[in-house]
One Martini backbone bead per residue (centre of mass of N, CA, C, O) as a GRO file, in nm:
protein
   69
    1MET     BB    1  -3.509   3.209  -0.708
    2LYS     BB    2  -3.341   3.504  -0.765
    3LEU     BB    3  -3.372   3.746  -1.002
    4THR     BB    4  -3.203   3.920  -1.205
    5MET     BB    5  -3.195   4.163  -1.433
    6ASN     BB    6  -3.054   3.993  -1.641
    7ASP     BB    7  -3.249   3.760  -1.632
    8ILE     BB    8  -3.499   3.913  -1.715
    9ASN     BB    9  -3.396   4.019  -1.985
   10LYS     BB   10  -3.344   3.737  -2.115
   11LYS     BB   11  -3.632   3.635  -2.090
   12LYS     BB   12  -3.766   3.862  -2.247
   13GLN     BB   13  -3.605   3.789  -2.509
   14ASN     BB   14  -3.710   3.504  -2.537
   15ALA     BB   15  -3.999   3.578  -2.566
   16TYR     BB   16  -3.967   3.760  -2.818
   17ASP     BB   17  -3.862   3.532  -2.995
   18ILE     BB   18  -4.117   3.363  -2.981
   19TYR     BB   19  -4.308   3.572  -3.083
   20ASN     BB   20  -4.177   3.590  -3.365
   21ARG     BB   21  -4.208   3.288  -3.442
   22TYR     BB   22  -4.512   3.293  -3.425
   23GLN     BB   23  -4.564   3.510  -3.640
   24ALA     BB   24  -4.412   3.355  -3.870
   25THR     BB   25  -4.593   3.104  -3.861
   26MET     BB   26  -4.869   3.249  -3.915
   27ALA     BB   27  -4.733   3.364  -4.207
   28GLY     BB   28  -4.562   3.103  -4.325
   29GLN     BB   29  -4.233   3.129  -4.265
   30LEU     BB   30  -4.283   2.898  -4.058
   31ASN     BB   31  -4.276   2.549  -3.897
   32ASP     BB   32  -4.365   2.573  -3.613
   33ASP     BB   33  -4.481   2.464  -3.307
   34VAL     BB   34  -4.721   2.621  -3.145
   35MET     BB   35  -4.736   2.468  -2.873
   36THR     BB   36  -4.441   2.500  -2.806
   37LEU     BB   37  -4.434   2.808  -2.800
   38TYR     BB   38  -4.642   2.833  -2.572
   39GLN     BB   39  -4.491   2.666  -2.356
   40ASN     BB   40  -4.236   2.841  -2.353
   41PHE     BB   41  -4.364   3.102  -2.284
   42ASP     BB   42  -4.506   3.022  -2.025
   43GLU     BB   43  -4.246   2.945  -1.871
   44ILE     BB   44  -4.140   3.231  -1.862
   45ALA     BB   45  -4.369   3.362  -1.714
   46ILE     BB   46  -4.339   3.192  -1.462
   47GLU     BB   47  -4.040   3.271  -1.395
   48LEU     BB   48  -4.138   3.579  -1.368
   49GLY     BB   49  -4.443   3.599  -1.244
   50TRP     BB   50  -4.636   3.604  -1.489
   51GLU     BB   51  -4.867   3.667  -1.716
   52SER     BB   52  -4.886   3.580  -2.034
   53SER     BB   53  -5.052   3.829  -2.136
   54ASP     BB   54  -4.852   4.043  -2.027
   55LEU     BB   55  -4.609   3.949  -2.193
   56TRP     BB   56  -4.727   3.965  -2.466
   57GLU     BB   57  -4.777   4.275  -2.450
   58VAL     BB   58  -4.482   4.349  -2.435
   59CYS     BB   59  -4.411   4.227  -2.712
   60GLU     BB   60  -4.596   4.400  -2.883
   61ASN     BB   61  -4.486   4.677  -2.787
   62GLN     BB   62  -4.202   4.617  -2.900
   63HIS     BB   63  -4.279   4.568  -3.190
   64SER     BB   64  -4.409   4.838  -3.246
   65ALA     BB   65  -4.157   5.012  -3.181
   66SER     BB   66  -3.977   4.878  -3.401
   67GLN     BB   67  -4.199   4.982  -3.631
   68GLY     BB   68  -4.317   5.279  -3.555
   69LEU     BB   69  -4.621   5.259  -3.400
   0.00000   0.00000   0.00000
């Protein structure tokens, strides 16, 4: 299935949401299962045809930009 730009943007936003949940879990603000977060993140990376580490870096950069870093 070919992804539209809208599909890609939605998946990237979903990945960013998971990234934020992971960060909040690591900070003790949420009690999410880390392995489930990893698995869901990896699934999105696979659907996009990306390496998980590349998608993670995109999320880190987006987070830094949102914080003015």
